[in-house]
C-alpha positions in Angstrom: -11.9 -2.3 31.1 -13.8 0.9 30.4 -15.3 2.0 27.1 -12.7 4.8 26.8 -9.8 2.3 27.0 -11.5 0.0 24.5 -12.1 2.8 22.0 -8.5 4.0 22.4 -7.2 0.5 21.7 -9.4 0.1 18.7 -8.4 3.5 17.3 -4.7 2.9 17.8 -5.0 -0.6 16.4 -6.7 0.7 13.3 -4.1 3.4 12.8 -1.3 0.9 13.2 -2.9 -1.5 10.7 -3.3 1.2 8.1 0.2 2.5 8.7 1.6 -1.1 8.3 -0.4 -1.5 5.1 0.8 1.8 3.7 4.4 0.9 4.5 4.2 -2.5 2.8 2.4 -1.0 -0.2 5.0 1.7 -0.5 7.8 -0.8 -0.4 6.2 -2.9 -3.1 5.7 0.1 -5.4 9.3 1.2 -4.9 10.6 -2.3 -5.6 8.5 -2.6 -8.7 9.5 0.8 -10.0 13.2 -0.1 -9.7 12.7 -3.5 -11.5 13.5 -3.1 -15.2 11.8 -6.4 -16.0 8.4 -5.3 -14.5 5.7 -5.1 -17.2 4.5 -1.6 -18.2 1.1 -0.5 -17.2 -1.4 -0.4 -20.0 -2.0 3.2 -19.1 1.6 4.2 -19.7 2.3 6.4 -22.7 5.0 4.1 -24.0 3.3 0.8 -23.2 2.6 -1.7 -26.0 -0.9 -1.7 -27.4 -2.9 -4.6 -25.9 -6.0 -4.3 -28.1 
């Protein structure tokens, strides 16, 4: 195996890992956004005061 092949495999593997992470993260955000029972962020304008 040449160094070019190894570098290509590492580059594509890294790209695939980040794409998979982005896909899973995007799905979790969409699911949470559609959930009416999800707690509001403390940064939201209409969130209850936590202090």
